[in-house]
KOLMI-162654 format. One record per atom (N, C-alpha, C, CB): residue in one letter; x, y, z. Coordinates in nm, 4 decimals. Glycine has a CB too. Layout:
KOLMI-162654
   drense         xx         yy         zz
        A          X          Y          Z
...
***
This chain:
KOLMI-162654
   drense         xx         yy         zz
        M     2.9567     9.6046    10.1551
        M     2.9136     9.7402    10.1200
        M     2.8114     9.7293    10.0045
        M     3.0379     9.8313    10.0790
        T     2.7188     9.8212    10.0064
        T     2.6106     9.8207     9.9079
        T     2.5856     9.9601     9.8573
        T     2.4824     9.7626     9.9674
        N     2.5625     9.9709     9.7302
        N     2.5187    10.0980     9.6663
        N     2.3912    10.0618     9.5884
        N     2.6340    10.1621     9.5685
        L     2.2811    10.0752     9.6527
        L     2.1518    10.0341     9.5928
        L     2.0491    10.1469     9.6091
        L     2.0983     9.9017     9.6596
        V     1.9875    10.1825     9.5005
        V     1.8820    10.2863     9.4910
        V     1.7524    10.2258     9.4417
        V     1.9254    10.4012     9.3967
        I     1.6424    10.2538     9.5053
        I     1.5098    10.2118     9.4573
        I     1.4258    10.3400     9.4555
        I     1.4436    10.0965     9.5506
        L     1.3814    10.3825     9.3374
        L     1.3002    10.4978     9.3250
        L     1.1625    10.4602     9.2704
        L     1.3678    10.5995     9.2373
        V     1.0533    10.5193     9.3155
        V     0.9233    10.5064     9.2517
        V     0.8771    10.6474     9.2244
        V     0.8199    10.4263     9.3406
        G     0.8557    10.6791     9.0955
        G     0.8182    10.8169     9.0608
        G     0.7683    10.8248     8.9177
        G     0.9373    10.9121     9.0801
        R     0.7446    10.9431     8.8750
        R     0.6883    10.9630     8.7367
        R     0.7976    11.0138     8.6497
        R     0.5664    11.0634     8.7346
        I     0.7958    10.9734     8.5220
        I     0.8910    11.0221     8.4266
        I     0.8566    11.1674     8.3955
        I     0.8917    10.9349     8.2989
        A     0.9574    11.2523     8.4118
        A     0.9365    11.4013     8.3954
        A     0.9407    11.4445     8.2521
        A     1.0425    11.4804     8.4724
        R     1.0094    11.3754     8.1649
        R     1.0189    11.4088     8.0254
        R     1.0440    11.2792     7.9468
        R     1.1312    11.5139     8.0006
        D     1.0148    11.2804     7.8192
        D     1.0291    11.1591     7.7391
        D     1.1801    11.1228     7.7398
        D     0.9730    11.1803     7.5896
        P     1.2039    10.9927     7.7439
        P     1.3489    10.9444     7.7389
        P     1.4166    10.9883     7.6092
        P     1.3568    10.7857     7.7500
        E     1.5501    11.0071     7.6189
        E     1.6333    11.0451     7.5045
        E     1.7401    10.9357     7.4899
        E     1.6989    11.1899     7.5241
        T     1.7622    10.8903     7.3682
        T     1.8613    10.7868     7.3451
        T     1.9717    10.8409     7.2501
        T     1.7933    10.6588     7.2856
        R     2.0902    10.7974     7.2827
        R     2.2060    10.8260     7.1877
        R     2.2950    10.7057     7.1858
        R     2.2905    10.9552     7.2307
        T     2.3788    10.6986     7.0849
        T     2.4706    10.5895     7.0717
        T     2.6104    10.6382     7.0688
        T     2.4416    10.5103     6.9509
        T     2.7023    10.5763     7.1443
        T     2.8406    10.6190     7.1460
        T     2.9092    10.5700     7.0220
        T     2.9126    10.5693     7.2706
        T     3.0269    10.6221     6.9928
        T     3.1039    10.5795     6.8761
        T     3.1399    10.4341     6.8834
        T     3.2288    10.6616     6.8622
        G     3.1431    10.3770     7.0058
        G     3.1713    10.2360     7.0240
        G     3.0474    10.1471     7.0048
        G     3.2291    10.2140     7.1610
        G     2.9322    10.2045     6.9848
        G     2.8114    10.1277     6.9569
        G     2.7229    10.1077     7.0834
        G     2.8506     9.9915     6.8982
        T     2.7590    10.1638     7.1990
        T     2.6790    10.1481     7.3200
        T     2.5598    10.2433     7.3123
        T     2.7644    10.1754     7.4481
        S     2.4410    10.1871     7.3350
        S     2.3185    10.2637     7.3403
        S     2.2967    10.3162     7.4831
        S     2.1984    10.1775     7.2938
        I     2.2749    10.4481     7.4936
        I     2.2536    10.5128     7.6262
        I     2.1179    10.5878     7.6209
        I     2.3747    10.6145     7.6624
        T     2.0341    10.5550     7.7154
        T     1.9027    10.6240     7.7251
        T     1.8997    10.7023     7.8554
        T     1.7818    10.5212     7.7188
        S     1.8705    10.8247     7.8459
        S     1.8598    10.9130     7.9664
        S     1.7126    10.9519     7.9900
        S     1.9484    11.0440     7.9487
        L     1.6776    10.9550     8.1150
        L     1.5470    11.0084     8.1529
        L     1.5513    11.0694     8.2893
        L     1.4415    10.9011     8.1485
        S     1.4472    11.1458     8.3158
        S     1.4398    11.2139     8.4475
        S     1.3151    11.1587     8.5127
        S     1.4348    11.3754     8.4352
        V     1.3277    11.1175     8.6448
        V     1.2205    11.0648     8.7260
        V     1.2020    11.1645     8.8425
        V     1.2526    10.9170     8.7771
        V     1.0778    11.2020     8.8656
        V     1.0486    11.2943     8.9740
        V     0.9818    11.2153     9.0899
        V     0.9560    11.4119     8.9235
        T     1.0286    11.2416     9.2109
        T     0.9666    11.1855     9.3311
        T     0.9231    11.2935     9.4181
        T     1.0589    11.0942     9.4057
        D     0.8128    11.2724     9.4961
        D     0.7613    11.3730     9.5879
        D     0.7604    11.3191     9.7289
        D     0.6211    11.4174     9.5470
        R     0.7666    11.4141     9.8195
        R     0.7563    11.3868     9.9629
        R     0.6831    11.5037    10.0235
        R     0.8974    11.3657    10.0303
        P     0.6134    11.4820    10.1334
        P     0.5461    11.5924    10.2016
        P     0.6488    11.7036    10.2452
        P     0.4684    11.5371    10.3265
        A     0.6117    11.8267    10.2126
        A     0.6946    11.9428    10.2507
        A     0.6733    11.9677    10.3983
        A     0.6589    12.0712    10.1661
        R     0.7752    12.0293    10.4620
        R     0.7655    12.0567    10.6065
        R     0.8062    12.1990    10.6399
        R     0.8527    11.9591    10.6851
        K     0.7307    12.2580    10.7327
        K     0.7679    12.3915    10.7868
        K     0.7697    12.3671    10.9360
        K     0.6643    12.5122    10.7437
        D     0.8797    12.4078    10.9994
        D     0.8995    12.3919    11.1459
        D     0.8765    12.2472    11.1857
        D     0.8032    12.4854    11.2263
        G     0.9185    12.1500    11.1001
        G     0.9110    12.0074    11.1308
        G     0.7733    11.9441    11.1084
        G     0.9512    11.9863    11.2718
        K     0.6807    12.0211    11.0593
        K     0.5443    11.9662    11.0412
        K     0.4991    11.9799    10.8929
        K     0.4422    12.0409    11.1365
        T     0.4202    11.8841    10.8495
        T     0.3641    11.8960    10.7149
        T     0.2599    12.0020    10.7175
        T     0.3052    11.7630    10.6643
        Y     0.2214    12.0635    10.6018
        Y     0.1290    12.1678    10.5959
        Y     0.0487    12.1578    10.4663
        Y     0.1990    12.2994    10.6084
        K    -0.0619    12.2314    10.4598
        K    -0.1495    12.2279    10.3401
        K    -0.1123    12.3464    10.2479
        K    -0.3038    12.2349    10.3817
        D    -0.1299    12.3239    10.1190
        D    -0.1073    12.4341    10.0276
        D    -0.2347    12.5187    10.0124
        D    -0.0609    12.3812     9.8910
        E    -0.2350    12.6140     9.9254
        E    -0.3471    12.7082     9.9103
        E    -0.4789    12.6332     9.8622
        E    -0.3065    12.8220     9.8064
        N    -0.4642    12.5103     9.8105
        N    -0.5783    12.4383     9.7648
        N    -0.6279    12.3354     9.8671
        N    -0.5461    12.3719     9.6359
        G    -0.5626    12.3282     9.9812
        G    -0.5995    12.2347    10.0853
        G    -0.5407    12.1017    10.0831
        G    -0.7341    12.2184    10.0851
        Y    -0.4422    12.0814     9.9839
        Y    -0.3704    11.9542     9.9718
        Y    -0.2389    11.9620    10.0498
        Y    -0.3435    11.9197     9.8220
        T    -0.1916    11.8478    10.0936
        T    -0.0644    11.8413    10.1633
        T     0.0438    11.8916    10.0658
        T    -0.0339    11.6941    10.2143
        A     0.1206    11.9908    10.1054
        A     0.2261    12.0466    10.0225
        A     0.3362    11.9420     9.9995
        A     0.2845    12.1739    10.0880
        K     0.3944    11.9459     9.8817
        K     0.4949    11.8493     9.8507
        K     0.6238    11.9138     9.8005
        K     0.4425    11.7534     9.7498
        D     0.7348    11.8484     9.8319
        D     0.8651    11.8856     9.7752
        D     0.8983    11.7835     9.6748
        D     0.9766    11.8966     9.8819
        S     0.9429    11.8226     9.5516
        S     0.9742    11.7319     9.4449
        S     1.1229    11.7317     9.4215
        S     0.8995    11.7689     9.3184
        E     1.1737    11.6102     9.3889
        E     1.3174    11.5978     9.3503
        E     1.3204    11.5274     9.2143
        E     1.4033    11.5156     9.4606
        F     1.4108    11.5729     9.1314
        F     1.4279    11.5196     9.0003
        F     1.5612    11.4367     8.9973
        F     1.4279    11.6355     8.8944
        H     1.5496    11.3164     8.9495
        H     1.6635    11.2243     8.9493
        H     1.7025    11.1893     8.8021
        H     1.6283    11.0932     9.0311
        R     1.8314    11.2063     8.7705
        R     1.8799    11.1664     8.6366
        R     1.9052    11.0207     8.6359
        R     2.0073    11.2421     8.5960
        I     1.8413    10.9521     8.5369
        I     1.8533    10.8035     8.5286
        I     1.9224    10.7747     8.3968
        I     1.7100    10.7287     8.5374
        T     2.0165    10.6764     8.3955
        T     2.0883    10.6365     8.2781
        T     2.0682    10.4841     8.2635
        T     2.2408    10.6765     8.2877
        C     2.0273    10.4437     8.1398
        C     2.0047    10.3026     8.1105
        C     2.0927    10.2686     7.9874
        C     1.8489    10.2721     8.0835
        F     2.1503    10.1513     7.9875
        F     2.2366    10.1133     7.8800
        F     2.1775    10.0005     7.7964
        F     2.3697    10.0737     7.9339
        N     2.2132     9.9975     7.6722
        N     2.1853     9.8915     7.5706
        N     2.0384     9.8476     7.5732
        N     2.2765     9.7675     7.5951
        G     2.0105     9.7149     7.5924
        G     1.8728     9.6642     7.5826
        G     1.7772     9.7249     7.6767
        G     1.8707     9.5216     7.6031
        L     1.8166     9.7506     7.8063
        L     1.7337     9.8126     7.9029
        L     1.6937     9.9540     7.8495
        L     1.8071     9.8197     8.0405
        G     1.7920    10.0279     7.8076
        G     1.7656    10.1618     7.7549
        G     1.6733    10.1611     7.6278
        G     1.8999    10.2295     7.7215
        Q     1.6991    10.0656     7.5406
        Q     1.6155    10.0576     7.4207
        Q     1.4642    10.0333     7.4597
        Q     1.6686     9.9415     7.3266
        N     1.4442     9.9430     7.5550
        N     1.3019     9.9152     7.5973
        N     1.2407    10.0353     7.6637
        N     1.2945     9.7946     7.6947
        V     1.3237    10.1015     7.7519
        V     1.2710    10.2212     7.8180
        V     1.2336    10.3248     7.7127
        V     1.3747    10.2799     7.9183
        A     1.3177    10.3450     7.6112
        A     1.2910    10.4417     7.5088
        A     1.1702    10.4058     7.4272
        A     1.4086    10.4567     7.4211
        K     1.1434    10.2748     7.4101
        K     1.0346    10.2302     7.3291
        K     0.9042    10.2334     7.4064
        K     1.0620    10.0926     7.2771
        F     0.9052    10.2019     7.5317
        F     0.7758    10.1838     7.6030
        F     0.7450    10.2917     7.7022
        F     0.7743    10.0533     7.6745
        C     0.8348    10.3823     7.7372
        C     0.8136    10.4836     7.8414
        C     0.7890    10.6194     7.7816
        C     0.9327    10.4900     7.9351
        S     0.7107    10.6983     7.8540
        S     0.6820    10.8361     7.8072
        S     0.6550    10.9235     7.9372
        S     0.5521    10.8380     7.7033
        K     0.6595    11.0547     7.9124
        K     0.6351    11.1521     8.0207
        K     0.5092    11.1181     8.1025
        K     0.6215    11.2936     7.9616
        G     0.5182    11.1248     8.2288
        G     0.3996    11.1062     8.3164
        G     0.3817    10.9666     8.3592
        G     0.2753    11.1506     8.2485
        Q     0.4517    10.8756     8.3005
        Q     0.4333    10.7314     8.3345
        Q     0.4956    10.7026     8.4738
        Q     0.5007    10.6378     8.2229
        L     0.4322    10.6176     8.5584
        L     0.4828    10.5808     8.6863
        L     0.5714    10.4608     8.6679
        L     0.3703    10.5534     8.7854
        V     0.6943    10.4685     8.7229
        V     0.7938    10.3601     8.7118
        V     0.8678    10.3387     8.8407
        V     0.8931    10.3896     8.6014
        T     0.9189    10.2177     8.8512
        T     1.0156    10.1854     8.9615
        T     1.1489    10.1652     8.8965
        T     0.9733    10.0557     9.0455
        V     1.2519    10.2303     8.9522
        V     1.3872    10.2158     8.9016
        V     1.4763    10.1569     9.0078
        V     1.4422    10.3494     8.8544
        E     1.5469    10.0560     8.9799
        E     1.6452     9.9987     9.0718
        E     1.7847    10.0151     9.0039
        E     1.6117     9.8436     9.1048
        G     1.8776    10.0575     9.0823
        G     2.0119    10.0762     9.0317
        G     2.1116    10.1194     9.1368
        G     2.0100    10.1750     8.9232
        R     2.2060    10.2010     9.0931
        R     2.3142    10.2450     9.1831
        R     2.3423    10.3925     9.1586
        R     2.4441    10.1600     9.1617
        I     2.3916    10.4617     9.2647
        I     2.4277    10.6044     9.2488
        I     2.5713    10.6109     9.1878
        I     2.4207    10.6822     9.3909
        H     2.5827    10.7012     9.0918
        H     2.7149    10.7196     9.0294
        H     2.7451    10.8718     9.0301
        H     2.7182    10.6594     8.8795
        Y     2.8605    10.9076     9.0848
        Y     2.9050    11.0425     9.0941
        Y     3.0165    11.0664     8.9873
        Y     2.9551    11.0726     9.2385
        T     3.0083    11.1875     8.9245
        T     3.1121    11.2231     8.8271
        T     3.1692    11.3612     8.8642
        T     3.0541    11.2235     8.6802
        Q     3.2876    11.3815     8.8129
        Q     3.3463    11.5214     8.8220
        Q     3.4220    11.5488     8.6937
        Q     3.4448    11.5381     8.9488
        W     3.4159    11.6705     8.6539
        W     3.4883    11.7141     8.5350
        W     3.5151    11.8612     8.5355
        W     3.4128    11.6781     8.4118
        E     3.5984    11.9099     8.4465
        E     3.6277    12.0495     8.4345
        E     3.5552    12.1048     8.3157
        E     3.7764    12.0736     8.4236
        D     3.4896    12.2155     8.3308
        D     3.4182    12.2757     8.2162
        D     3.5205    12.3559     8.1313
        D     3.2985    12.3701     8.2661
        Q     3.4696    12.4190     8.0273
        Q     3.5567    12.4930     7.9390
        Q     3.6280    12.6051     8.0025
        Q     3.4826    12.5433     7.8284
        D     3.5790    12.6592     8.1161
        D     3.6519    12.7669     8.1902
        D     3.7455    12.7138     8.2944
        D     3.5542    12.8607     8.2572
        G     3.7556    12.5802     8.3054
        G     3.8438    12.5173     8.4054
        G     3.7818    12.5070     8.5412
        G     3.9711    12.5930     8.4169
        T     3.6513    12.5342     8.5531
        T     3.5797    12.5152     8.6797
        T     3.5457    12.3666     8.7019
        T     3.4502    12.6006     8.6813
        K     3.5738    12.3189     8.8235
        K     3.5316    12.1780     8.8518
        K     3.3834    12.1685     8.8665
        K     3.5981    12.1240     8.9793
        R     3.3259    12.0710     8.7972
        R     3.1826    12.0481     8.8078
        R     3.1620    11.9100     8.8624
        R     3.1111    12.0654     8.6719
        Y     3.0472    11.8832     8.9224
        Y     3.0162    11.7564     8.9806
        Y     2.8758    11.7206     8.9369
        Y     3.0302    11.7593     9.1348
        G     2.8531    11.5897     8.9252
        G     2.7161    11.5417     8.8834
        G     2.6885    11.4136     8.9572
        G     2.7051    11.5182     8.7252
        C     2.5599    11.3795     8.9580
        C     2.5121    11.2607     9.0224
        C     2.3966    11.1982     8.9338
        C     2.4625    11.2950     9.1693
        E     2.4097    11.0723     8.9125
        E     2.3039    11.0062     8.8345
        E     2.2789    10.8666     8.8888
        E     2.3417    10.9993     8.6844
        I     2.1692    10.8083     8.8497
        I     2.1423    10.6684     8.8873
        I     2.1616    10.5837     8.7653
        I     1.9985    10.6497     8.9454
        I     2.2467    10.4863     8.7746
        I     2.2719    10.3905     8.6663
        I     2.1671    10.2779     8.6935
        I     2.4292    10.3347     8.6653
        A     2.0695    10.2604     8.6056
        A     1.9584    10.1703     8.6210
        A     2.0038    10.0263     8.5874
        A     1.8401    10.2146     8.5307
        D     1.9620     9.9329     8.6755
        D     1.9788     9.7904     8.6462
        D     1.8445     9.7317     8.6069
        D     2.0384     9.7145     8.7680
        K     1.7320     9.7958     8.6513
        K     1.6007     9.7403     8.6285
        K     1.5046     9.8538     8.6301
        K     1.5636     9.6334     8.7325
        V     1.4077     9.8508     8.5354
        V     1.2981     9.9484     8.5323
        V     1.1682     9.8689     8.5183
        V     1.3154    10.0534     8.4133
        D     1.0723     9.8943     8.6093
        D     0.9440     9.8307     8.6010
        D     0.8438     9.9388     8.5699
        D     0.9086     9.7545     8.7310
        F     0.7527     9.9067     8.4780
        F     0.6518    10.0056     8.4331
        F     0.5281     9.9790     8.5165
        F     0.6203     9.9947     8.2755
        L     0.4849    10.0796     8.6038
        L     0.3725    10.0628     8.6910
        L     0.2428    10.1120     8.6254
        L     0.3972    10.1357     8.8210
        T     0.2503    10.1950     8.5257
        T     0.1346    10.2380     8.4466
        T     0.1725    10.2292     8.3033
        T     0.0883    10.3811     8.4827
        K     0.0729    10.2273     8.2133
        K     0.0962    10.2119     8.0684
        K     0.1615    10.3413     8.0141
        K    -0.0400    10.1811     7.9922
        G     0.2543    10.3132     7.9254
        G     0.3190    10.4192     7.8536
        G     0.2933    10.4009     7.7074
        G     0.4675    10.4235     7.8829
        R     0.3795    10.4527     7.6238
        R     0.3572    10.4320     7.4784
        R     0.4080    10.2916     7.4370
        R     0.4311    10.5446     7.3939
        G     0.3637    10.2461     7.3322
        G     0.4113    10.1187     7.2765
        G     0.3686    10.1174     7.1305
        G     0.3535     9.9927     7.3559
        T     0.4207    10.0259     7.0549
        T     0.3864    10.0190     6.9157
        T     0.2851     9.9042     6.8937
        T     0.5140     9.9995     6.8297
        S     0.1853     9.9351     6.8217
        S     0.0779     9.8392     6.7841
        S     0.0316     9.7493     6.8911
        S     0.1213     9.7563     6.6745
        G     0.0026     9.8144     7.0083
        G    -0.0618     9.7392     7.1154
        G     0.0275     9.6407     7.1937
        G    -0.1738     9.6647     7.0579
        E     0.1596     9.6562     7.1727
        E     0.2492     9.5717     7.2475
        E     0.2464     9.6041     7.3923
        E     0.3871     9.5830     7.1961
        S     0.2582     9.5016     7.4711
        S     0.2624     9.5286     7.6185
        S     0.4115     9.5375     7.6590
        S     0.1855     9.4122     7.7035
        A     0.4343     9.6214     7.7560
        A     0.5719     9.6431     7.7997
        A     0.6241     9.5228     7.8816
        A     0.5807     9.7728     7.8834
        P     0.7472     9.4782     7.8554
        P     0.8018     9.3624     7.9265
        P     0.8570     9.4063     8.0615
        P     0.9122     9.2930     7.8427
        D     0.8765     9.3120     8.1530
        D     0.9573     9.3352     8.2724
        D     1.1002     9.3196     8.2264
        D     0.9213     9.2358     8.3917
        I     1.1806     9.4193     8.2472
        I     1.3196     9.4147     8.1904
        I     1.4196     9.4375     8.3000
        I     1.3399     9.5216     8.0778
        D     1.5321     9.3674     8.2864
        D     1.6509     9.3829     8.3695
        D     1.7698     9.4030     8.2804
        D     1.6720     9.2615     8.4617
        E     1.8732     9.4730     8.3305
        E     1.9967     9.4843     8.2587
        E     2.0833     9.3637     8.2925
        E     2.0683     9.6165     8.2923
        D     2.1124     9.2840     8.2005
        D     2.1956     9.1633     8.2331
        D     2.3271     9.1689     8.1648
        D     2.1248     9.0337     8.1932
***
């Protein structure tokens, strides 16, 4: 059995990092992917003459060193490849209503275009080990 996700898309907002009380660094980002929109099973053009697109936003979670590098080198609009796995969660909110969520736990992030960096550093190829 396999749970493998590969996404190629643009970062929708700058990554956000937090640290747990146990010292684990967690970086969250949102990656948007597009696909041709369809009406009656066929693609169509928008009002500007371009193929209409449907966009999906994916929540990505990176831990420790991977997350620190993503936070350091990635920014909104950057094209990335994310490899990881789908993770589903469920919880009860304050009103007792069951809530469900889905995120991608990243094992690898490749930077396909330049993002931010400090003092001309180039972004490394990084894996979560």
